C-alpha positions as CSV (number, residue, x, y, z in Angstrom):
1,M,29.9,-12.3,-2.2
2,T,27.6,-13.5,0.5
3,E,23.9,-14.3,-0.1
4,P,21.4,-11.7,1.2
5,N,19.5,-12.6,4.3
6,T,15.9,-13.6,4.1
7,A,14.6,-10.2,5.2
8,A,16.6,-8.6,2.4
9,L,15.3,-11.0,-0.1
10,M,11.7,-10.2,0.8
11,F,12.5,-6.5,0.6
12,I,14.0,-6.9,-2.9
13,A,10.9,-8.7,-4.1
14,H,8.7,-6.0,-2.5
15,R,10.7,-3.2,-3.9
16,A,10.5,-4.7,-7.4
17,A,6.7,-5.0,-7.1
18,E,6.3,-1.6,-5.7
19,S,8.4,-0.1,-8.5
20,R,6.3,-1.9,-11.1
21,V,3.1,-0.6,-9.5
22,H,4.4,3.0,-9.4
23,T,5.4,2.8,-13.0
24,A,2.1,1.4,-14.1
25,L,0.2,4.1,-12.1
26,R,2.2,6.9,-13.8
27,A,1.5,5.3,-17.2
28,S,-2.3,5.2,-16.3
29,G,-2.4,8.9,-15.7
30,F,-1.7,8.9,-12.0
31,D,1.4,10.9,-12.5
32,D,1.0,13.4,-9.7
33,L,2.0,10.9,-6.9
34,T,5.2,10.6,-5.1
35,V,6.5,7.2,-3.8
36,A,5.8,8.4,-0.3
37,Q,2.2,9.2,-1.2
38,T,1.7,5.8,-2.7
39,K,3.2,4.1,0.3
40,L,0.7,5.9,2.5
41,A,-2.2,5.4,0.1
42,Q,-1.8,1.7,0.1
43,R,-2.5,1.7,3.9
44,L,-5.8,3.5,3.6
45,D,-8.9,1.6,4.8
46,P,-11.9,1.4,2.5
47,N,-14.1,2.4,5.4
48,G,-12.0,5.3,6.4
49,I,-9.1,5.8,8.8
50,R,-7.9,8.5,11.1
51,V,-4.6,10.2,10.3
52,T,-3.1,9.0,13.6
53,D,-3.9,5.4,12.7
54,L,-2.6,5.8,9.2
55,A,0.7,7.2,10.6
56,D,1.0,4.1,12.9
57,R,0.4,1.8,9.9
58,A,2.9,3.6,7.7
59,H,5.5,4.0,10.5
60,V,5.7,7.8,10.0
61,T,4.9,10.7,12.3
62,K,1.4,12.1,12.6
63,Q,2.8,15.3,11.0
64,T,4.2,13.4,8.0
65,A,1.0,11.4,7.5
66,G,-1.0,14.6,7.8
67,A,1.2,16.4,5.1
68,L,0.9,13.4,2.8
69,V,-2.9,13.2,3.3
70,D,-3.0,17.0,2.5
71,D,-1.2,16.3,-0.8
72,L,-3.5,13.3,-1.6
73,E,-6.5,15.4,-0.8
74,R,-5.3,18.4,-2.9
75,N,-4.8,16.0,-5.9
76,G,-8.3,14.5,-5.4
77,Y,-7.4,11.0,-4.1
78,V,-8.9,11.3,-0.6
79,E,-11.4,13.3,1.3
80,R,-11.7,14.0,5.0
81,T,-15.1,13.4,6.6
82,P,-16.3,13.5,10.2
83,D,-15.8,10.3,12.1
84,P,-19.3,9.0,13.1
85,A,-17.8,7.4,16.2
86,D,-16.2,10.7,17.4
87,A,-17.4,14.1,16.3
88,R,-14.0,15.6,17.2
89,A,-12.1,13.3,14.8
90,R,-12.0,13.1,11.0
91,L,-11.6,10.1,8.8
92,V,-9.6,9.9,5.6
93,I,-11.6,8.2,2.9
94,L,-10.9,7.4,-0.8
95,S,-12.6,9.6,-3.4
96,D,-13.7,8.2,-6.7
97,R,-10.3,9.0,-8.1
98,G,-8.7,7.3,-5.1
99,R,-10.7,4.2,-5.8
100,D,-9.6,4.3,-9.5
101,L,-6.0,4.6,-8.3
102,C,-6.5,1.5,-6.0
103,A,-8.0,-0.5,-8.9
104,A,-5.1,0.3,-11.2
105,A,-2.6,-0.6,-8.5
106,A,-4.4,-3.9,-7.8
107,A,-4.4,-4.8,-11.4
108,E,-0.6,-4.3,-11.6
109,V,-0.1,-6.3,-8.4
110,S,-2.1,-9.1,-9.9
111,A,0.1,-9.0,-13.0
112,V,3.2,-9.2,-10.9
113,E,1.8,-12.1,-8.9
114,R,0.9,-14.0,-12.1
115,E,4.5,-13.5,-13.3
116,W,5.9,-14.8,-10.0
117,R,3.6,-17.8,-10.1
118,E,4.7,-18.6,-13.6
119,H,8.4,-18.2,-12.6
120,L,8.1,-20.3,-9.4
121,G,5.5,-22.7,-10.6
122,A,2.1,-23.0,-9.0
123,A,3.2,-25.3,-6.2
124,G,6.2,-23.2,-5.3
125,Y,4.3,-19.9,-5.4
126,D,1.5,-21.3,-3.3
127,R,4.0,-22.6,-0.8
128,L,5.8,-19.3,-0.6
129,R,2.5,-17.5,-0.1
130,Q,1.4,-19.9,2.6
131,L,4.7,-19.5,4.5
132,L,4.5,-15.7,4.2
133,L,0.9,-15.8,5.6
134,E,2.2,-17.9,8.5
135,L,5.1,-15.4,9.1
136,R,2.5,-12.6,9.1
137,D,1.2,-14.1,12.4
138,V,4.4,-12.9,14.1
139,T,5.2,-9.8,12.0
140,D,2.0,-7.9,11.4
141,P,0.7,-5.8,14.3
142,F,-2.3,-4.6,12.4
143,R,-3.9,-8.0,11.7
């Protein structure tokens, strides 16, 4: 069996972390979220974001992003407010419940990262993180 390529290895680690976060969220009472909704929610901006920009960040259509935001709004995670920069546009912002969701997700991400640091050792983990930050320079269009 051949070894997975580097992109696949990064995906495997990401998928494991994402699964842990989703499981922790469900255990914390956020059991009305789909994986698609959590993937979109993690791209929300604390200052608010337009659905079109959210769709771009999530690599989904505007219609898909709008439907997911509708679901998140119905379940109390986000609210839509007028965009102060453009009265015709609306921003999606986190509600109190949405901020609680983000705090719970961040706590689980921190737990995952502590485990990875322990497994790789501090120097190995720090080097991995530094290399991924450098790779971000050429892979993240939303920097």
